[in-house]
Steps between C-alpha positions, in 0.01 A plus 500: 500500500178659457265391217409768246146486369320694244176488303485172317804367667499150651826449684687189587593612850841380629516262778849636606722801427630549152806291452818649367505495113812278486311240714197525280701438190681197655162360606390472135769252413540345846192481721239523223706334229271193451181699502593801299851513346504144361142549344609836355800329329280207390259729316785691334669186376174315404354789292819684391388816679841658526736467199836646397475866409170566650399828650215435743264754651404364850169654601485593868152564614572539867346165586662206651535299177677767296738599788613130531522477124724814475728366773535170328589660166779683696617167634484343159693786353766457765534124468409414145731441212233636255578851387175706532396840629209601724301823544273530798188686424203603710181666391299742714141465367373752761605345836405653825813694616559248779521205250729697271729560806481137599613384153792745480597425859521128442692540172750729666548276808542197270738669257262465210583792260141549387394745229154631602260645245152630520204390288175628658330171432288489809325828406435372144365164611276666768334705222460230231471170699384584853289183551756257371842675530740221547506349151538842338757608742715192446493544121594871517766434762658235271492731205669777692770264621561374148533862381753579774699175427504590132617857589798358700604263215385181669402193317325329799262606770491292820178491704459334840219259435548179716366148519175608676432769241533229232234257654264775607498640135436142368215448736361841423480418128349156557231602748411849388589517127443146391839454342829344593776768496795546730806728541797405291853539641577732215330656205576748220341842530241551230524875476860555579729337247815332637375483857432188700312482839661239737376361835805369703288432815303241307573208737514700819207475745355809647523375864868458462533863367292618812732307727807650351362858529365456851801332649730764348285767665383675172163681467355485145184605346251301290405708195463843653185557297290802600210395261434152628596583865154479625398187318461216752518207270618399156481195265870432551451498882203261460730262300770536758262406778351213291840344439597536875172321583581221248836455651345396822391171346749465206835653611662505151202640312693823425785310349243293290355825362840636425616180316169485304619793295807300398322170444219578256415193310392629145349162419238554768400865426171577321607849383789738514620828376836597335603837359146629536346208296264245661544126431281202575603131555279430205756687276737209552261224596513307168889523498507274818 
C-alpha cells in the first residue's frame, strides 16, 4: 500500500500491507488486548464513561487515536450488555484533498459509518491566529464537534486523548503556565447543556496505538493542519522530547506525572482555584 501525503500530513507509514478488516478487529481484543482493549474498558468502568441509554458521538479525526477509538466502540457495542448508541462524526476543517480522501478511505475500509461535515476552521484560524494557531484551532474544533453532537441528539462526545496527551498537558501547564492542571477523563460542556466530553483512551499509551496501527498496515495522518504545516517545533513537542529524555534515567517518570494528577495532597498546596475563585492555604490555616 502506498502512503498518501498532503500538506500538513504526518503519516504513520505501515510496515506491512493493510490487514483484512476482520483481522484488525480481532487484534483489538486478542493481540492488543492487554495494551489497548483492557485499558479502554478500565477507563470506561472507572469513570462511568458509557452508561445505559447514552448516545455517544465518537469524533474521528483521521488520526491513529480516533480510528482505534472508533473500532473499540464498535467492539464495545458488539459485546457489552450496556444499551447505548453511537454516531461516528468527522469534521473537515479544510483538509488538503489527499487528507480528506485518506480519512474517508480508512473509515470505509474499517466499516466505520462516519458522518463527515465541513467547518472551514483552518481558514478562520489562519486569518485570526496565524502565529499561534493550535490553541485556537483546538477550541474551535471542539465547539464544532459539540454542535454536531448536539444536532444528532447525543449526550456525550468521545475524543481520542490518550495517556501521553494527559502527561504532556500536565507538564505544559507546570512549566509554561505556572499552574497545575491536567486533562480529566470526562467533563461537562460549559456552553452545550446536557453534553459531556469523555476520553476513553485515558490509560492507553501512544506507543501502543502506533504499534496497533503500524502492524495492521494502516496509514493515518497527524492533524492534517495546513496552517501549522510549516512550523518545525511546538511547545508540546518540546515537552514530549523532555519526557523522553527523562525516561532515560527514570523509566517510570511518565507514570509518576500521570499519577500526580490523581494524588494531589491538598494539605501541602499553597494555593488553588475552584469555580473561578482563588484560595490560599491561609484561608484554612487557623482551622488546622
